[in-house]
N, C-alpha and C positions, 0 to 999 in steps of 0.2 A: 592375720596369722599369730598364733602364739608363740612367744620368744621361748629358746630352750638354754637353760642355765650352762655354765660350762661344765659343770659335775656331770651334765647328762649328754654332753657331746662326745661322739665315740672318735677315736684316733684310729685305731686297726681292729679288725674283724677278722679272725680265724675261722671258718665255717666248715667242720667237718673234714679237714685236710687230711691226706695221708701223702706220706712221703717215701720213696722209692731210692734207696742206695744200693746202685747194682743188682744184686739178686734177692735182696730183702725189702720187706716194707716195715716203715718204722713211723712213731707218732700218728699210728691209725686213728681217724676219726676224731683228731684233735679240735676241740672247739675252745675259744679265748678271745676275750673282747677287752682292749684296752681303751680307757675312756682319756680324754683330754687333761684330766686334772689327776691322772694315776703315774706313779712310777713302780715298776715292777721288779723284784727279785726271781731268779729262777736257780730253784735248789734240787739236789738230786745227786745220788752216787756216780761213780765214774762209769762211763757208758750209757748213760740213762736217756741221753738224745739231747742234752741241754744247748751245746755247741750246734746240732744240727738244726735245733728249732730257730736258734739265733741267724743263722744261715739262710733260713727260710725267709725270714724277716726281711732280710738284707738283699733278697734276689738272687744268692749264690747257689741256692739249691731249690730246684724245682720241685713241685708238689704234684702228684698223679690223679688225686682226687679231691673234691672239695674245691673251696675258693677263699681268696685272700681279699678283702675289701679295704682300700687305703681311702680312710674319709679325708684325709688331709694332704695337702701338698708336700708338707714335711716328712710324711712317712712314706713318700717315694723312694726306691732303692738309691736313686742317685743323691739323695739329699740324707742318708743315714750315715752317721759317722759309726766306725766299727773298730773294737779293738779286741784283739784275740790271738791266741798262739799261733794258731794257724797262718794268720797275717804275718807274724813275726818269721816264721819258718819259711814262708813263700818268698819274702823280701831276701832273706839271707841267702836262701835257695838260688834265687834269680841273680844276685851278685856273685855268689859261687860259679855260676854257669858262664858268667863272663871272661871266666879263667881261660876258656879255650880261646877267646879271641886274643886276650892280652898274650896269651903263651905264643900264638900265631903271629902276632904284629911286632911282639918285642916291647910292648908299651906296658908297662905294669906301674905306672902313676898315674892312672886313671881309675878312680873308685867312686861309687855312688856316694854321696854325701848325706849327713843326716839333714842338711838344708833341700836337697834335692828330693828325698824321701817323704819330707813333709809336705812340700809343695807339688807333689805328684799330682797331675790333673788340673792344677791352676792354668789357666790360659796364658799365654805370652802378653797378652794386653790385659792383664790382671789390675784392677783398679788400684787406686792409692790406698782405700779404706782397707782392700784384702791385704797388702802388704803393712797395713798398720797393725790389722788383727795378727798377722804372722809374729810382729815384733811383741804384741802384747802376749800371745801365747809361748813365744819364746822365754820371755820373762818370767811368766806366769810360772812355768815349769822349771825354771831355771835351767836351760840347756844352752844359751847362747854360746858357752864355751866350746860346745861340741859340735856346732852347727857345720863347719867344714872339716870335719873328721870323716873318714869313710866309714860306713855303717858297720862293715865287718871288724872293724877294729874298738868298737863299744862294747861295754860289758852287758851282761843281759838287761840290769836296770836301766841303763841309760838307753837301750834300744826300745826298751818298753815306752819310757817317756818320749821318745820321737815317735813311736806309733800313735800314742793318746795325741801328741800334738797334731799328728796327721789327721786324725779323725775329728778333731775340733775345728780344723781347717775346714773339713768338707759339709760340716753340718751347720745348720742354724736353729733346728728343732728336734733332732731325734738321735740318741747316742746310745748304742750298744756296747758296754762294756763287759768282756768275757774274761774273767778273772784279772781285773787290771792292777791289782795289787802284788801280784806275784813277781817277785824280782826287785822289788821297790824296799829302800831301805826306811827306817822308822820317820825320818822327817819327810821323806817323799811320799809316804803314805797319808801322813798328816796334811801335807799341803794337796794331794789330790783329793782327800775327802773335804777340803775346803773349797776346791775347785767344783766338786760335784755340786755342795749345798750352792755355791753360787750360780751356777748353770741352772740347776731346777728352780731356784729362786726367780730366774729371768724368763723361765717358761718353758725350758729344755726337757723334753719327755726323756727318761732314762729307764733302760733295761739293764739290770746289774745279776751277772752270773758269778757266782761265787761258791767256795766249799767251807769259808770259814765265817761264823755268824756274827765276830766283831767288825766284819768288814760291810755288814748290811746298814748302810748310811741312814741317819733319821729321815732322809728325803723318802726312802721306799715305804710306799703305802700299801702295798699289796705284794703277794707271794703266789708263785705258781711252782709246784712241785712235780718233777719227772722220775718215774722209776721204771725200770724195764722198756723204755722208748715208748712209754704213756702217760698220759696226766694223772697221777696220784691224788693230788687235790690242789685246789686253789681257793684265793679268797684274800680277806683282808689280813693284814700282818699280824694283827694281834690273835686272829683266830687260827692262823696255820702255823705260826711258830709256837705251838703248845708241844711241852715236853713229848705227851704220849704219841703225837703226829710225827714229831721229827724222829721219835725212837724207832717207829713203824719204818719210816722211810730209810733209815740206815740201820739195816740189821746187821750185827756184827758177825763175822767168820768165825766159825766154832771150831775149824780144823787147825787152827794155828797151833805149832809145838815147837819144841825147840832140839829138833833131831834133823843136824846138817850132814848128812852123810859124804858130801864132796870136800868138806874141811875138817882137817884133824884136830881136834881140841889139844892143847898143853897145859901142863900144870902151872902155875904160878910162878915157881921157883925157876923153870925153865924159861918161860916166857920174860921174866925181868932180869935174868942174868946176862942175856946177850946184849951187848952195846952195838951190835952192827949199825952203820949209819945208811939209811935209805936215801936221804936228800940232804945235800949239803950246798948252800949258795953262799958265794963270798963277793961282796960289794957288786951285787948285780945291778945293772942299769938298763931299763928298757924305755925306749921314746918313739912316738908316732909323729912325723911330722915336726920333730923338735921340740914335742911336749912330753915330758919326762912322766911315766906311770910308775916306774918304779926306780930310785935313786938310791945307789950304794946300799943295797937291800941285803942283810945276812941273816941266815936261818939254817938250822940244822933238825932234821927229823931222824929218830933213831927207833930201831926195832923195841917194842915195848910201849911207844906212844901213840896214843889216840889225840889228834888235834882236831879242835873247833876253830876255823878261820871266819871272822866276821869284819864288818867295815862297812862304810857307806857304799853307794853306786859310784863307780869312778875310782876306788881307791888301790885298784890292780889285782883284785882275788882273782879274776878269769885270767888275767895276764899270768899271774903266778901259776896257778895250774898248767897253763898251754906249755909253760917252760919244762915243765915235768913230763908231761904227756908226749912231748916231741913235735906239738902242732905249732910252736912258735920259732922261727929259725933264728930269733936273736939269742936263743940258747947256746949257739955255736959262738957268739962273740962275748959272752961272759965265763967266770969260772962256776960252772954247776957240775956237781957229783950227783950219781945215781947209782946206789947199790956199788959205792967204791970205786966207780971209774968216771972218769972226766966226759962229758959231753963232747963228741968231736974225736975222742982218742982212738976210735976204731970199732966201738962196739955198734951194732946196726939197730935201727928205731925197733925191728920186730922183736929183738932181743931183748929191749927194756919192755916192750909193752907184754910181753909174756909174764911179768911179774905185777903188772898194775891192771887193775879193774877202774872202770870209768863209767859214771853216770852224769851226763850233763846235757843241757839244752843243745849244745853244739853237735854233741854225737846225734841226737835224736833229729836234728834238721838232715843229717847226712842220707838217714834211711828213707830214701824216696823213691826206690826200685820196688816193684810189686814182688814181696815174698811173705811168707807165713810168720808169724810170730815166734813159733817153734824154731824156725830157720834162723830168726835173729838172733835167740837165745844160743842155739849151737855156734853161731859165727862168733862167739866170745870164747872160743878154744883157738881160732885162728887170728883173733884182732882184727878181722877183716869188715867193712862194710859192705855186706852181701855175703853169700855162701858160694866159694869157688873151689872148696876142697871137700872130698868125700869122707864123711866122719866115719869113726871107727864104732863098733858096738858098745865099748863103754862110755863112749863120749854122749852116744845117743840115751844110753841109759841114766846118766847124770844129768843130762838135759832135761829128761822127762822127771826126774825127782826133783830137781830145782823148780819146775814149773808147777808140781804138785805141791811141794813145799809153800809156794806162793799164793797158791789157789787160784791160777789163771788157766787152768785147763779149759774153762769155757772160750777164752779168747785167744788160745795158743796157735789154733789151726786156722784163725781168721787172718785176711790179709792185714800186715802192719799198718798200711797206708789208710785202712778203714776204721783202725781203733781211735779211741778218743784219746786226748793228749794224757791223760792219766792212767789210761790203759798201756799205753806205749811207754810210760815213764815204768810202769811195773815190769813190762818186758825187758826193759833195759837193765833195771836192776837184777833179774834173773841172769842176763848175758854177763853182767859184770863179776858175778859169784861163781858161775858156773865152773871156772878154771880153778878156783881158790887162789886167788891173787896174794901175794906178799902184801902190797899196799893198794888200799882200796879208796879211790879218789870219787866223792860224792858232792857234787857241785849242786846245792839246793836239790836234793832226790825226792823231796815231798812235794816239790813243785807241780800243781795240777791235780794232786791225791784228794779224794775225799777223805772225812775223816776217820772211818774204820780203816782204810787203807794207809792212811798217815800213822795211825797208832800201832798198826800191826809192823810196818817199817822199821819205826822207832823202835820197837821190841827187839826186832831181827838185827839191827845195827848195834844196838845195845849188848845183844847176846855175842854177837862176832867180836865187838872189841873187847868183851871182857873175858872170854872162853876159848878163843881160837887162836893161830898164829897168822891171822890176817890182821892188820892194823889199818886205820884209816885217816885219811883227812875228810872234815865234814865241814862244807861252807853253807852258811845260812844267814836270813836276816830275821829269823824268829828264835830269840832267846829260850823261850820255854821249849823249843824243839831240839835244843842241844842234848846228846844223848848223855846219860849220867856215867858212861864208862869213859868219857873225855878225859884223859890225863893233863893235856897242855892247851892252850889257848894262845891265838895271834889275832891281835886287833891292827887292821890296817886303816890308815888314815890318808886322805888327798894328798895331804901337804907332805908326805914323803917320809912321816915318823910312822913305824912299825914298832908294836909293843908286843913282843913275846912274852909269855909268862908260864 
């Protein structure tokens, strides 16, 4: 019998598959073949079906037509390591669900740790080799310091590393990484790229989903592009990543303009003359299980200031924001003033939230009930996760205006839980702006957005920061995405030294 070279060996074949998601069909008649020596990137706009295709490969999303042939044991769902926003949301939601049990039992000292999350699925009789591999991965990703910390107390970037470690523990041959670099600082991104290179050199097959072309590692040999939930093109990397094809894949939105009817612009003199203090923190210290995240931290945010907040994973950025939004109870044990009033001096949380707009992964996780994107935006008037009050006509008009402005009319009446991660992000941004907040908190607002939506959102944030009476705190790991309207910067460090400028 004639031998077959590795370049001709098949790994997975998708033969005319069609996927049904509730009442609609997507990825109709998709044909795709992955060979044993190929590593693929999947590209496409928000809502094009990238994550759905990854879930099909993982066996998490059933297909109703066609067939999938797994030519290798490594391609079986139980052996596929997977990293995605959805896994992140599911793990955090599961942990929060346990609060009902904790409240009933009175035991609030039992939280799922990073170690437990990484070892999920590992048998109690796991071999020494498996625990040796666990130690190797923990050292590789530099997460040993957080292994015994509850996952709900981790930053977004730290949680991302935990999910990557969890995926590496599961697989020996096939890894699907859906936006793995999002939430990671520069050092961690470089480290992950090196890890990917090492794994692919060892024969691990890779599927990488990303919106950023600089994250397509050298190991990627082929590219599949999706648009409108169908295959747009596929082939060798050099053929697909041509400017004309990419331009056709990401067609820019032409409706974008600078008319924001629900936010009243102020002239420059009025904006800069007021020295009203929005946030003031004096010697704030926050610790989890004896580990200090913030140590004698002092910071003041005034009206007329737009802040960019940067720093490595674990430096306390998410904790800082949670103290402002009222989601961290340690705010009451510290000297913190919001809009001139000290936390715990009698103001209600809802009074504070009326003045604050928020976009964050933490907020996105909370919206797990079935509701339309339109209702999610409308709930911004009431600062509720869900819509429990009847909105008036003016509120509905402003909601429709905001949805139209962001160009999300096509998803506004779809169930929120059926939207892609990036589409959810757009809906939450509309939610944060609909009530014209005094302070807008943007915790990595471009996370999960394709380049067209990312450019549009950055233009919008710049317009808000430069021309309206809404001021913002902008958290990011991407230096090139810091809006030009930023007036002040705060660089946070793990060692406890924060440097305002």
